[in-house]
All heavy atoms as TSV, in Angstrom:
chain	resi	resn	atom	element	x	y	z
A	1	MET	N	N	106.590	87.208	113.149
A	1	MET	CA	C	105.840	88.342	113.469
A	1	MET	C	C	104.616	87.992	114.339
A	1	MET	O	O	103.882	86.914	114.188
A	1	MET	CB	C	105.192	88.915	112.119
A	1	MET	CG	C	105.082	90.477	112.292
A	1	MET	SD	S	104.588	91.301	110.714
A	1	MET	CE	C	105.931	90.939	109.693
A	2	THR	N	N	104.274	88.740	115.408
A	2	THR	CA	C	103.081	88.412	116.258
A	2	THR	C	C	101.878	89.139	115.786
A	2	THR	O	O	101.971	90.176	115.121
A	2	THR	CB	C	103.499	88.859	117.658
A	2	THR	OG1	O	103.760	90.228	117.760
A	2	THR	CG2	C	104.642	88.055	118.191
A	3	SER	N	N	100.773	88.658	116.277
A	3	SER	CA	C	99.508	89.310	115.883
A	3	SER	C	C	99.164	90.427	116.856
A	3	SER	O	O	99.855	90.570	117.973
A	3	SER	CB	C	98.364	88.307	115.943
A	3	SER	OG	O	98.166	87.823	117.315
A	4	PHE	N	N	98.221	91.253	116.563
A	4	PHE	CA	C	97.921	92.359	117.461
A	4	PHE	C	C	97.252	92.009	118.650
A	4	PHE	O	O	97.379	92.768	119.655
A	4	PHE	CB	C	96.812	93.270	116.688
A	4	PHE	CG	C	97.443	93.982	115.486
A	4	PHE	CD1	C	96.877	93.821	114.262
A	4	PHE	CD2	C	98.587	94.758	115.505
A	4	PHE	CE1	C	97.347	94.436	113.068
A	4	PHE	CE2	C	99.194	95.310	114.380
A	4	PHE	CZ	C	98.570	95.121	113.206
A	5	SER	N	N	96.753	90.832	118.844
A	5	SER	CA	C	96.154	90.404	120.065
A	5	SER	C	C	97.166	89.774	121.043
A	5	SER	O	O	96.763	89.233	122.072
A	5	SER	CB	C	94.995	89.445	119.696
A	5	SER	OG	O	95.587	88.316	119.107
A	6	SER	N	N	98.428	89.899	120.695
A	6	SER	CA	C	99.420	89.320	121.659
A	6	SER	C	C	99.485	90.118	122.952
A	6	SER	O	O	98.880	91.119	123.083
A	6	SER	CB	C	100.804	89.368	120.929
A	6	SER	OG	O	101.243	90.683	120.763
A	7	LYS	N	N	100.074	89.485	123.968
A	7	LYS	CA	C	100.167	90.049	125.268
A	7	LYS	C	C	101.020	91.342	125.186
A	7	LYS	O	O	101.799	91.583	124.310
A	7	LYS	CB	C	100.879	89.113	126.148
A	7	LYS	CG	C	100.039	87.865	126.521
A	7	LYS	CD	C	100.674	86.944	127.515
A	7	LYS	CE	C	99.857	85.777	127.731
A	7	LYS	NZ	N	100.396	84.787	128.639
A	8	GLY	N	N	100.872	92.192	126.138
A	8	GLY	CA	C	101.516	93.471	126.175
A	8	GLY	C	C	100.546	94.596	125.883
A	8	GLY	O	O	99.343	94.360	125.944
A	9	PRO	N	N	101.077	95.855	125.727
A	9	PRO	CA	C	100.173	96.980	125.545
A	9	PRO	C	C	99.362	96.806	124.314
A	9	PRO	O	O	99.802	96.242	123.349
A	9	PRO	CB	C	101.075	98.162	125.443
A	9	PRO	CG	C	102.466	97.674	125.346
A	9	PRO	CD	C	102.443	96.166	125.650
A	10	SER	N	N	98.058	97.271	124.349
A	10	SER	CA	C	97.226	97.174	123.206
A	10	SER	C	C	97.791	98.023	122.137
A	10	SER	O	O	98.625	98.951	122.376
A	10	SER	CB	C	95.884	97.620	123.528
A	10	SER	OG	O	95.738	98.975	123.863
A	11	LEU	N	N	97.469	97.829	120.944
A	11	LEU	CA	C	97.993	98.551	119.758
A	11	LEU	C	C	97.775	100.054	119.969
A	11	LEU	O	O	98.638	100.764	119.654
A	11	LEU	CB	C	97.294	98.042	118.456
A	11	LEU	CG	C	97.964	98.492	117.173
A	11	LEU	CD1	C	99.415	98.009	117.097
A	11	LEU	CD2	C	97.138	98.014	115.997
A	12	GLU	N	N	96.635	100.484	120.454
A	12	GLU	CA	C	96.415	101.880	120.576
A	12	GLU	C	C	97.296	102.570	121.616
A	12	GLU	O	O	97.545	103.737	121.598
A	12	GLU	CB	C	94.923	102.194	120.901
A	12	GLU	CG	C	94.538	101.807	122.346
A	12	GLU	CD	C	93.065	102.177	122.585
A	12	GLU	OE1	O	92.814	103.309	123.034
A	12	GLU	OE2	O	92.211	101.272	122.384
A	13	ASN	N	N	97.884	101.802	122.515
A	13	ASN	CA	C	98.833	102.307	123.615
A	13	ASN	C	C	100.256	102.135	123.269
A	13	ASN	O	O	101.079	102.434	124.046
A	13	ASN	CB	C	98.473	101.645	124.891
A	13	ASN	CG	C	97.184	102.087	125.368
A	13	ASN	OD1	O	96.666	103.147	125.265
A	13	ASN	ND2	N	96.413	101.104	126.026
A	14	LYS	N	N	100.575	101.630	122.094
A	14	LYS	CA	C	101.974	101.472	121.641
A	14	LYS	C	C	102.407	102.714	120.965
A	14	LYS	O	O	101.678	103.408	120.192
A	14	LYS	CB	C	102.080	100.272	120.676
A	14	LYS	CG	C	102.064	98.966	121.344
A	14	LYS	CD	C	102.381	97.918	120.290
A	14	LYS	CE	C	102.691	96.558	121.032
A	14	LYS	NZ	N	103.174	95.575	120.071
A	15	LEU	N	N	103.664	103.074	121.035
A	15	LEU	CA	C	104.257	104.082	120.222
A	15	LEU	C	C	104.251	103.738	118.765
A	15	LEU	O	O	104.493	102.623	118.399
A	15	LEU	CB	C	105.693	104.394	120.689
A	15	LEU	CG	C	105.898	104.946	122.042
A	15	LEU	CD1	C	107.341	105.110	122.325
A	15	LEU	CD2	C	105.154	106.286	122.282
A	16	ILE	N	N	104.010	104.743	117.919
A	16	ILE	CA	C	103.976	104.490	116.491
A	16	ILE	C	C	105.281	103.916	116.009
A	16	ILE	O	O	105.379	103.041	115.110
A	16	ILE	CB	C	103.498	105.793	115.769
A	16	ILE	CG1	C	102.047	106.071	116.056
A	16	ILE	CG2	C	103.761	105.643	114.270
A	16	ILE	CD1	C	101.523	107.334	115.537
A	17	GLU	N	N	106.345	104.469	116.583
A	17	GLU	CA	C	107.697	103.937	116.188
A	17	GLU	C	C	107.816	102.479	116.430
A	17	GLU	O	O	108.329	101.691	115.591
A	17	GLU	CB	C	108.764	104.696	117.025
A	17	GLU	CG	C	110.094	104.306	116.736
A	17	GLU	CD	C	111.095	105.099	117.563
A	17	GLU	OE1	O	110.838	105.554	118.643
A	17	GLU	OE2	O	112.127	105.370	116.939
A	18	ASN	N	N	107.352	101.991	117.611
A	18	ASN	CA	C	107.369	100.580	117.902
A	18	ASN	C	C	106.409	99.721	116.993
A	18	ASN	O	O	106.814	98.608	116.674
A	18	ASN	CB	C	107.067	100.307	119.362
A	18	ASN	CG	C	108.129	100.981	120.256
A	18	ASN	OD1	O	109.228	101.158	119.912
A	18	ASN	ND2	N	107.683	101.250	121.572
A	19	ILE	N	N	105.232	100.286	116.701
A	19	ILE	CA	C	104.376	99.568	115.763
A	19	ILE	C	C	104.991	99.405	114.397
A	19	ILE	O	O	104.963	98.321	113.837
A	19	ILE	CB	C	102.931	100.418	115.603
A	19	ILE	CG1	C	102.262	100.391	116.908
A	19	ILE	CG2	C	102.233	99.846	114.443
A	19	ILE	CD1	C	101.044	101.361	116.982
A	20	LEU	N	N	105.636	100.471	113.880
A	20	LEU	CA	C	106.269	100.326	112.647
A	20	LEU	C	C	107.452	99.400	112.576
A	20	LEU	O	O	107.784	98.797	111.602
A	20	LEU	CB	C	106.664	101.707	112.108
A	20	LEU	CG	C	105.478	102.670	111.738
A	20	LEU	CD1	C	105.920	103.986	111.440
A	20	LEU	CD2	C	104.614	102.060	110.661
A	21	ARG	N	N	108.175	99.310	113.717
A	21	ARG	CA	C	109.270	98.418	113.847
A	21	ARG	C	C	108.797	96.958	113.778
A	21	ARG	O	O	109.374	96.095	113.133
A	21	ARG	CB	C	110.065	98.583	115.151
A	21	ARG	CG	C	111.307	97.867	115.254
A	21	ARG	CD	C	112.155	98.226	116.453
A	21	ARG	NE	N	112.307	99.590	116.644
A	21	ARG	CZ	C	112.038	100.301	117.810
A	21	ARG	NH1	N	111.580	99.664	118.835
A	21	ARG	NH2	N	112.273	101.614	117.843
A	22	GLU	N	N	107.699	96.674	114.452
A	22	GLU	CA	C	107.109	95.268	114.518
A	22	GLU	C	C	106.262	94.997	113.228
A	22	GLU	O	O	106.262	93.831	112.854
A	22	GLU	CB	C	106.210	95.131	115.754
A	22	GLU	CG	C	106.947	95.184	117.037
A	22	GLU	CD	C	105.941	95.130	118.205
A	22	GLU	OE1	O	105.097	94.166	118.223
A	22	GLU	OE2	O	106.035	95.971	119.081
A	23	TYR	N	N	105.620	95.936	112.682
A	23	TYR	CA	C	104.738	95.856	111.699
A	23	TYR	C	C	104.974	96.798	110.505
A	23	TYR	O	O	104.271	97.707	110.285
A	23	TYR	CB	C	103.323	95.855	111.926
A	23	TYR	CG	C	102.909	95.159	113.242
A	23	TYR	CD1	C	102.783	95.831	114.482
A	23	TYR	CD2	C	102.822	93.706	113.187
A	23	TYR	CE1	C	102.406	95.186	115.597
A	23	TYR	CE2	C	102.487	93.055	114.388
A	23	TYR	CZ	C	102.281	93.723	115.584
A	23	TYR	OH	O	102.053	93.092	116.764
A	24	PRO	N	N	106.154	96.724	109.785
A	24	PRO	CA	C	106.516	97.670	108.799
A	24	PRO	C	C	105.446	97.815	107.642
A	24	PRO	O	O	105.351	98.810	107.052
A	24	PRO	CB	C	107.836	97.202	108.256
A	24	PRO	CG	C	107.986	95.772	108.677
A	24	PRO	CD	C	107.157	95.602	109.859
A	25	GLN	N	N	104.692	96.814	107.430
A	25	GLN	CA	C	103.686	96.842	106.357
A	25	GLN	C	C	102.603	97.862	106.698
A	25	GLN	O	O	101.747	98.174	105.929
A	25	GLN	CB	C	103.121	95.506	106.161
A	25	GLN	CG	C	102.248	94.862	107.257
A	25	GLN	CD	C	102.985	94.128	108.294
A	25	GLN	OE1	O	104.193	94.371	108.535
A	25	GLN	NE2	N	102.359	93.146	108.931
A	26	MET	N	N	102.545	98.414	107.941
A	26	MET	CA	C	101.493	99.366	108.367
A	26	MET	C	C	101.804	100.778	107.914
A	26	MET	O	O	100.995	101.633	108.054
A	26	MET	CB	C	101.306	99.288	109.872
A	26	MET	CG	C	100.985	97.912	110.421
A	26	MET	SD	S	99.641	97.225	109.579
A	26	MET	CE	C	99.664	95.588	110.179
A	27	SER	N	N	103.041	101.009	107.484
A	27	SER	CA	C	103.422	102.339	107.145
A	27	SER	C	C	102.588	102.967	106.055
A	27	SER	O	O	102.108	104.183	106.057
A	27	SER	CB	C	104.813	102.476	106.738
A	27	SER	OG	O	105.201	101.704	105.666
A	28	GLU	N	N	102.252	102.140	104.902
A	28	GLU	CA	C	101.477	102.704	103.928
A	28	GLU	C	C	100.015	103.109	104.429
A	28	GLU	O	O	99.523	104.139	104.048
A	28	GLU	CB	C	101.321	101.667	102.830
A	28	GLU	CG	C	100.613	102.195	101.648
A	28	GLU	CD	C	100.536	101.106	100.531
A	28	GLU	OE1	O	101.548	100.443	100.260
A	28	GLU	OE2	O	99.475	100.956	99.927
A	29	SER	N	N	99.458	102.264	105.288
A	29	SER	CA	C	98.149	102.668	105.844
A	29	SER	C	C	98.208	103.862	106.702
A	29	SER	O	O	97.270	104.688	106.688
A	29	SER	CB	C	97.669	101.441	106.608
A	29	SER	OG	O	96.396	101.678	107.212
A	30	MET	N	N	99.262	103.959	107.527
A	30	MET	CA	C	99.355	105.215	108.346
A	30	MET	C	C	99.514	106.438	107.567
A	30	MET	O	O	98.894	107.472	107.750
A	30	MET	CB	C	100.578	105.101	109.258
A	30	MET	CG	C	100.313	104.212	110.445
A	30	MET	SD	S	101.513	104.549	111.718
A	30	MET	CE	C	101.147	103.241	112.827
A	31	GLN	N	N	100.280	106.392	106.457
A	31	GLN	CA	C	100.444	107.542	105.505
A	31	GLN	C	C	99.093	107.824	104.867
A	31	GLN	O	O	98.883	109.081	104.694
A	31	GLN	CB	C	101.529	107.288	104.438
A	31	GLN	CG	C	102.943	107.206	104.981
A	31	GLN	CD	C	103.979	106.853	103.939
A	31	GLN	OE1	O	103.649	106.468	102.918
A	31	GLN	NE2	N	105.224	107.102	104.423
A	32	ARG	N	N	98.352	106.831	104.495
A	32	ARG	CA	C	97.058	107.132	103.917
A	32	ARG	C	C	96.099	107.822	104.847
A	32	ARG	O	O	95.407	108.746	104.493
A	32	ARG	CB	C	96.460	105.753	103.425
A	32	ARG	CG	C	95.163	105.995	102.665
A	32	ARG	CD	C	94.730	104.673	101.886
A	32	ARG	NE	N	94.585	103.547	102.792
A	32	ARG	CZ	C	95.426	102.467	102.766
A	32	ARG	NH1	N	96.498	102.572	101.935
A	32	ARG	NH2	N	95.216	101.440	103.704
A	33	HIS	N	N	96.120	107.411	106.153
A	33	HIS	CA	C	95.169	107.932	107.120
A	33	HIS	C	C	95.637	109.342	107.787
A	33	HIS	O	O	94.873	110.192	107.855
A	33	HIS	CB	C	95.000	106.996	108.295
A	33	HIS	CG	C	94.115	105.885	107.865
A	33	HIS	ND1	N	92.690	105.999	107.980
A	33	HIS	CD2	C	94.387	104.618	107.463
A	33	HIS	CE1	C	92.133	104.857	107.541
A	33	HIS	NE2	N	93.111	103.976	107.246
A	34	PHE	N	N	96.973	109.387	108.020
A	34	PHE	CA	C	97.495	110.615	108.647
A	34	PHE	C	C	98.075	111.614	107.781
A	34	PHE	O	O	98.465	112.720	108.136
A	34	PHE	CB	C	98.529	110.195	109.670
A	34	PHE	CG	C	97.973	109.438	110.824
A	34	PHE	CD1	C	98.107	108.031	110.963
A	34	PHE	CD2	C	97.296	110.092	111.818
A	34	PHE	CE1	C	97.685	107.286	112.028
A	34	PHE	CE2	C	96.741	109.401	112.835
A	34	PHE	CZ	C	96.860	108.009	112.982
A	35	GLY	N	N	98.350	111.260	106.494
A	35	GLY	CA	C	98.870	112.161	105.466
A	35	GLY	C	C	100.259	111.647	105.063
A	35	GLY	O	O	100.919	110.930	105.727
A	36	GLY	N	N	100.578	111.942	103.762
A	36	GLY	CA	C	101.831	111.316	103.251
A	36	GLY	C	C	103.098	111.670	103.943
A	36	GLY	O	O	104.123	111.034	103.863
A	37	TYR	N	N	103.188	112.768	104.725
A	37	TYR	CA	C	104.364	113.197	105.397
A	37	TYR	C	C	104.412	112.912	106.911
A	37	TYR	O	O	105.353	113.321	107.602
A	37	TYR	CB	C	104.648	114.794	105.164
A	37	TYR	CG	C	105.000	115.013	103.722
A	37	TYR	CD1	C	104.043	115.511	102.900
A	37	TYR	CD2	C	106.255	114.746	103.267
A	37	TYR	CE1	C	104.321	115.777	101.557
A	37	TYR	CE2	C	106.542	115.141	101.870
A	37	TYR	CZ	C	105.655	115.574	101.037
A	37	TYR	OH	O	105.918	115.896	99.820
A	38	CYS	N	N	103.396	112.206	107.294
A	38	CYS	CA	C	103.266	111.914	108.719
A	38	CYS	C	C	104.584	111.168	109.356
A	38	CYS	O	O	105.054	111.562	110.403
A	38	CYS	CB	C	102.062	111.048	109.050
A	38	CYS	SG	S	102.112	109.392	108.466
A	39	LEU	N	N	105.146	110.334	108.581
A	39	LEU	CA	C	106.262	109.548	109.089
A	39	LEU	C	C	107.606	110.372	109.060
A	39	LEU	O	O	108.504	110.005	109.680
A	39	LEU	CB	C	106.423	108.183	108.347
A	39	LEU	CG	C	105.362	107.253	108.363
A	39	LEU	CD1	C	105.575	106.036	107.531
A	39	LEU	CD2	C	104.954	106.893	109.760
A	40	LYS	N	N	107.552	111.514	108.424
A	40	LYS	CA	C	108.704	112.403	108.419
A	40	LYS	C	C	108.590	113.435	109.480
A	40	LYS	O	O	109.609	114.216	109.703
A	40	LYS	CB	C	108.800	113.058	106.980
A	40	LYS	CG	C	109.111	112.046	105.982
A	40	LYS	CD	C	109.243	112.646	104.634
A	40	LYS	CE	C	109.504	111.533	103.598
A	40	LYS	NZ	N	109.567	112.078	102.254
A	41	ARG	N	N	107.529	113.632	110.108
A	41	ARG	CA	C	107.324	114.621	111.167
A	41	ARG	C	C	108.017	114.129	112.414
A	41	ARG	O	O	107.799	112.940	112.821
A	41	ARG	CB	C	105.823	114.933	111.437
A	41	ARG	CG	C	105.217	115.581	110.252
A	41	ARG	CD	C	103.832	116.151	110.689
A	41	ARG	NE	N	102.972	115.335	111.598
A	41	ARG	CZ	C	101.845	114.736	111.298
A	41	ARG	NH1	N	101.380	114.900	110.129
A	41	ARG	NH2	N	101.203	114.034	112.187
A	42	PRO	N	N	108.831	114.919	113.060
A	42	PRO	CA	C	109.706	114.395	114.127
A	42	PRO	C	C	108.901	113.824	115.351
A	42	PRO	O	O	109.304	112.848	115.907
A	42	PRO	CB	C	110.479	115.638	114.615
A	42	PRO	CG	C	110.401	116.599	113.497
A	42	PRO	CD	C	109.274	116.259	112.711
A	43	GLY	N	N	107.743	114.420	115.674
A	43	GLY	CA	C	107.017	114.030	116.876
A	43	GLY	C	C	106.036	112.892	116.568
A	43	GLY	O	O	105.439	112.382	117.520
A	44	PHE	N	N	105.799	112.593	115.353
A	44	PHE	CA	C	104.706	111.649	115.021
A	44	PHE	C	C	105.103	110.256	115.576
A	44	PHE	O	O	104.184	109.610	116.231
A	44	PHE	CB	C	104.518	111.550	113.583
A	44	PHE	CG	C	103.425	110.643	113.100
A	44	PHE	CD1	C	102.103	111.009	113.312
A	44	PHE	CD2	C	103.587	109.376	112.552
A	44	PHE	CE1	C	101.026	110.200	113.001
A	44	PHE	CE2	C	102.569	108.564	112.181
A	44	PHE	CZ	C	101.296	109.012	112.386
A	45	LYS	N	N	106.204	109.668	115.446
A	45	LYS	CA	C	106.584	108.366	115.810
A	45	LYS	C	C	106.717	108.199	117.347
A	45	LYS	O	O	106.678	107.047	117.795
A	45	LYS	CB	C	107.863	107.965	115.175
A	45	LYS	CG	C	107.757	107.731	113.674
A	45	LYS	CD	C	109.046	107.255	113.099
A	45	LYS	CE	C	108.951	107.078	111.598
A	45	LYS	NZ	N	110.252	106.626	111.054
A	46	ILE	N	N	106.785	109.326	118.048
A	46	ILE	CA	C	106.806	109.166	119.547
A	46	ILE	C	C	105.530	109.319	120.235
A	46	ILE	O	O	105.385	109.433	121.388
A	46	ILE	CB	C	107.907	110.114	120.173
A	46	ILE	CG1	C	107.507	111.556	119.861
A	46	ILE	CG2	C	109.307	109.737	119.684
A	46	ILE	CD1	C	108.357	112.564	120.619
A	47	GLN	N	N	104.414	109.351	119.452
A	47	GLN	CA	C	103.064	109.379	119.989
A	47	GLN	C	C	102.546	107.985	119.998
A	47	GLN	O	O	102.981	107.148	119.241
A	47	GLN	CB	C	102.198	110.231	119.007
A	47	GLN	CG	C	102.526	111.633	118.931
A	47	GLN	CD	C	101.517	112.285	117.917
A	47	GLN	OE1	O	100.335	111.958	117.861
A	47	GLN	NE2	N	102.071	113.176	117.153
A	48	THR	N	N	101.639	107.719	120.865
A	48	THR	CA	C	100.957	106.485	120.831
A	48	THR	C	C	99.902	106.456	119.704
A	48	THR	O	O	99.496	107.665	119.281
A	48	THR	CB	C	100.123	106.201	122.162
A	48	THR	OG1	O	99.050	107.176	122.314
A	48	THR	CG2	C	101.051	106.113	123.386
A	49	LEU	N	N	99.557	105.417	119.167
A	49	LEU	CA	C	98.539	105.374	118.089
A	49	LEU	C	C	97.274	106.019	118.447
A	49	LEU	O	O	96.702	106.725	117.720
A	49	LEU	CB	C	98.344	103.955	117.584
A	49	LEU	CG	C	97.393	103.800	116.434
A	49	LEU	CD1	C	97.975	104.455	115.172
A	49	LEU	CD2	C	97.173	102.281	116.123
A	50	GLY	N	N	96.777	105.732	119.695
A	50	GLY	CA	C	95.660	106.418	120.193
A	50	GLY	C	C	95.686	107.865	120.273
A	50	GLY	O	O	94.698	108.588	119.833
A	51	MET	N	N	96.829	108.416	120.771
A	51	MET	CA	C	96.934	109.933	120.770
A	51	MET	C	C	97.057	110.516	119.402
A	51	MET	O	O	96.431	111.487	119.144
A	51	MET	CB	C	98.159	110.214	121.628
A	51	MET	CG	C	98.379	111.780	121.845
A	51	MET	SD	S	96.922	112.608	122.569
A	51	MET	CE	C	96.948	111.930	124.208
A	52	ALA	N	N	97.743	109.862	118.500
A	52	ALA	CA	C	97.794	110.401	117.073
A	52	ALA	C	C	96.422	110.417	116.516
A	52	ALA	O	O	96.075	111.360	115.746
A	52	ALA	CB	C	98.816	109.475	116.288
A	53	CYS	N	N	95.601	109.380	116.748
A	53	CYS	CA	C	94.260	109.401	116.234
A	53	CYS	C	C	93.419	110.532	116.782
A	53	CYS	O	O	92.691	111.255	116.071
A	53	CYS	CB	C	93.609	108.060	116.424
A	53	CYS	SG	S	94.256	106.700	115.512
A	54	ILE	N	N	93.579	110.688	118.067
A	54	ILE	CA	C	92.790	111.801	118.750
A	54	ILE	C	C	93.284	113.140	118.105
A	54	ILE	O	O	92.401	113.971	117.788
A	54	ILE	CB	C	93.008	111.844	120.226
A	54	ILE	CG1	C	92.280	110.644	120.882
A	54	ILE	CG2	C	92.446	113.156	120.908
A	54	ILE	CD1	C	92.566	110.432	122.329
A	55	LEU	N	N	94.494	113.399	118.065
A	55	LEU	CA	C	95.029	114.658	117.529
A	55	LEU	C	C	94.728	114.858	116.077
A	55	LEU	O	O	94.605	116.087	115.670
A	55	LEU	CB	C	96.554	114.810	117.803
A	55	LEU	CG	C	96.978	114.767	119.271
A	55	LEU	CD1	C	98.517	114.760	119.423
A	55	LEU	CD2	C	96.434	116.076	119.956
A	56	SER	N	N	94.615	113.856	115.302
A	56	SER	CA	C	94.349	113.956	113.870
A	56	SER	C	C	92.885	113.796	113.420
A	56	SER	O	O	92.525	113.984	112.325
A	56	SER	CB	C	95.178	112.999	113.056
A	56	SER	OG	O	96.576	113.250	113.335
A	57	GLY	N	N	92.039	113.479	114.411
A	57	GLY	CA	C	90.626	113.244	114.086
A	57	GLY	C	C	90.396	111.927	113.367
A	57	GLY	O	O	89.467	111.855	112.536
A	58	ILE	N	N	91.223	110.963	113.606
A	58	ILE	CA	C	91.124	109.647	112.870
A	58	ILE	C	C	90.289	108.671	113.802
A	58	ILE	O	O	90.562	108.631	114.996
A	58	ILE	CB	C	92.579	109.084	112.622
A	58	ILE	CG1	C	93.449	110.008	111.831
A	58	ILE	CG2	C	92.471	107.685	111.954
A	58	ILE	CD1	C	92.959	110.417	110.474
A	59	ASP	N	N	89.411	107.870	113.193
A	59	ASP	CA	C	88.709	106.866	113.937
A	59	ASP	C	C	89.654	105.744	114.270
A	59	ASP	O	O	90.031	104.911	113.378
A	59	ASP	CB	C	87.557	106.299	113.047
A	59	ASP	CG	C	86.689	105.393	113.756
A	59	ASP	OD1	O	87.071	104.895	114.834
A	59	ASP	OD2	O	85.656	105.025	113.196
A	60	LYS	N	N	89.972	105.664	115.465
A	60	LYS	CA	C	91.099	104.666	115.956
A	60	LYS	C	C	90.575	103.265	115.746
A	60	LYS	O	O	91.300	102.468	115.230
A	60	LYS	CB	C	91.267	104.937	117.452
A	60	LYS	CG	C	91.960	103.926	118.194
A	60	LYS	CD	C	92.011	104.199	119.701
A	60	LYS	CE	C	90.598	104.120	120.171
A	60	LYS	NZ	N	90.343	104.359	121.546
A	61	ASN	N	N	89.322	102.955	115.980
A	61	ASN	CA	C	88.810	101.640	115.885
A	61	ASN	C	C	88.859	101.245	114.413
A	61	ASN	O	O	89.135	100.045	114.106
A	61	ASN	CB	C	87.379	101.529	116.399
A	61	ASN	CG	C	87.317	101.731	117.848
A	61	ASN	OD1	O	88.293	101.306	118.589
A	61	ASN	ND2	N	86.279	102.284	118.406
A	62	ARG	N	N	88.480	102.099	113.500
A	62	ARG	CA	C	88.536	101.773	112.029
A	62	ARG	C	C	89.908	101.498	111.599
A	62	ARG	O	O	90.251	100.569	110.848
A	62	ARG	CB	C	87.956	102.960	111.286
A	62	ARG	CG	C	87.857	102.706	109.795
A	62	ARG	CD	C	87.053	103.781	109.152
A	62	ARG	NE	N	87.377	103.827	107.737
A	62	ARG	CZ	C	87.260	104.853	107.007
A	62	ARG	NH1	N	86.746	105.998	107.460
A	62	ARG	NH2	N	87.576	104.729	105.696
A	63	LEU	N	N	90.832	102.268	112.067
A	63	LEU	CA	C	92.309	102.168	111.708
A	63	LEU	C	C	92.831	100.840	112.317
A	63	LEU	O	O	93.564	100.068	111.403
A	63	LEU	CB	C	93.152	103.311	112.261
A	63	LEU	CG	C	94.639	103.299	111.953
A	63	LEU	CD1	C	94.859	103.369	110.407
A	63	LEU	CD2	C	95.389	104.472	112.611
A	64	ILE	N	N	92.513	100.456	113.414
A	64	ILE	CA	C	92.994	99.198	114.094
A	64	ILE	C	C	92.401	97.991	113.267
A	64	ILE	O	O	93.036	97.031	113.058
A	64	ILE	CB	C	92.661	99.156	115.546
A	64	ILE	CG1	C	93.592	100.168	116.225
A	64	ILE	CG2	C	92.860	97.697	116.061
A	64	ILE	CD1	C	93.288	100.248	117.768
A	65	GLN	N	N	91.163	98.153	112.893
A	65	GLN	CA	C	90.455	97.050	112.094
A	65	GLN	C	C	91.251	96.861	110.720
A	65	GLN	O	O	91.477	95.837	110.290
A	65	GLN	CB	C	88.978	97.410	111.770
A	65	GLN	CG	C	88.156	97.161	113.032
A	65	GLN	CD	C	86.742	97.603	112.704
A	65	GLN	OE1	O	86.395	98.194	111.742
A	65	GLN	NE2	N	85.819	97.201	113.637
A	66	GLU	N	N	91.603	98.059	110.123
A	66	GLU	CA	C	92.380	97.895	108.857
A	66	GLU	C	C	93.694	97.289	109.168
A	66	GLU	O	O	94.157	96.446	108.364
A	66	GLU	CB	C	92.616	99.401	108.260
A	66	GLU	CG	C	93.254	99.302	106.954
A	66	GLU	CD	C	93.377	100.686	106.381
A	66	GLU	OE1	O	92.419	101.463	106.460
A	66	GLU	OE2	O	94.420	100.991	105.683
A	67	PHE	N	N	94.403	97.710	110.246
A	67	PHE	CA	C	95.635	96.993	110.509
A	67	PHE	C	C	95.482	95.398	110.718
A	67	PHE	O	O	96.349	94.657	110.280
A	67	PHE	CB	C	96.227	97.555	111.822
A	67	PHE	CG	C	96.880	98.949	111.635
A	67	PHE	CD1	C	97.380	99.583	112.743
A	67	PHE	CD2	C	96.949	99.587	110.449
A	67	PHE	CE1	C	97.979	100.864	112.670
A	67	PHE	CE2	C	97.415	100.888	110.264
A	67	PHE	CZ	C	97.986	101.479	111.417
A	68	GLU	N	N	94.440	95.076	111.369
A	68	GLU	CA	C	94.174	93.645	111.552
A	68	GLU	C	C	93.927	92.950	110.289
A	68	GLU	O	O	94.473	91.779	110.112
A	68	GLU	CB	C	92.940	93.422	112.484
A	68	GLU	CG	C	93.316	93.795	113.939
A	68	GLU	CD	C	92.080	93.844	114.856
A	68	GLU	OE1	O	90.942	93.814	114.322
A	68	GLU	OE2	O	92.289	93.887	116.055
A	69	LYS	N	N	93.277	93.550	109.272
A	69	LYS	CA	C	93.116	92.967	107.963
A	69	LYS	C	C	94.371	92.780	107.258
A	69	LYS	O	O	94.689	91.744	106.603
A	69	LYS	CB	C	92.140	93.847	107.133
A	69	LYS	CG	C	90.735	93.713	107.576
A	69	LYS	CD	C	89.900	94.506	106.695
A	69	LYS	CE	C	88.371	94.533	107.208
A	69	LYS	NZ	N	87.578	95.430	106.466
A	70	ILE	N	N	95.220	93.820	107.365
A	70	ILE	CA	C	96.620	93.799	106.693
A	70	ILE	C	C	97.434	92.617	107.357
A	70	ILE	O	O	98.123	91.790	106.657
A	70	ILE	CB	C	97.313	95.043	106.914
A	70	ILE	CG1	C	96.590	96.135	105.994
A	70	ILE	CG2	C	98.810	94.891	106.400
A	70	ILE	CD1	C	97.113	97.475	106.202
A	71	GLN	N	N	97.328	92.513	108.692
A	71	GLN	CA	C	98.111	91.479	109.420
A	71	GLN	C	C	97.712	90.114	109.013
A	71	GLN	O	O	98.622	89.245	108.952
A	71	GLN	CB	C	97.879	91.709	110.891
A	71	GLN	CG	C	98.574	90.758	111.825
A	71	GLN	CD	C	100.190	90.821	111.755
A	71	GLN	OE1	O	100.679	91.898	111.394
A	71	GLN	NE2	N	100.768	89.793	112.166
A	72	ASN	N	N	96.472	89.895	108.789
A	72	ASN	CA	C	96.002	88.466	108.452
A	72	ASN	C	C	96.161	88.160	107.006
A	72	ASN	O	O	96.640	88.015	106.192
A	72	ASN	CB	C	94.619	88.319	108.858
A	72	ASN	CG	C	94.435	88.387	110.390
A	72	ASN	OD1	O	95.228	87.991	111.066
A	72	ASN	ND2	N	93.324	88.945	110.804
């Protein structure tokens, strides 16, 4: 598994579907922040993390920091 600081698009510009494929341990955190049914909504996984945060009013930086803590 690679870290978030790896080359390629930043985490906020990745599709949620791709994030969950690479980092399945992030699903619980996403459900906590976006709601329990977020991963069952058809359009949720095809959004970038940044766009999902904007649309849901989630602090993107705080969420990414939480992901980094889980990753390490």
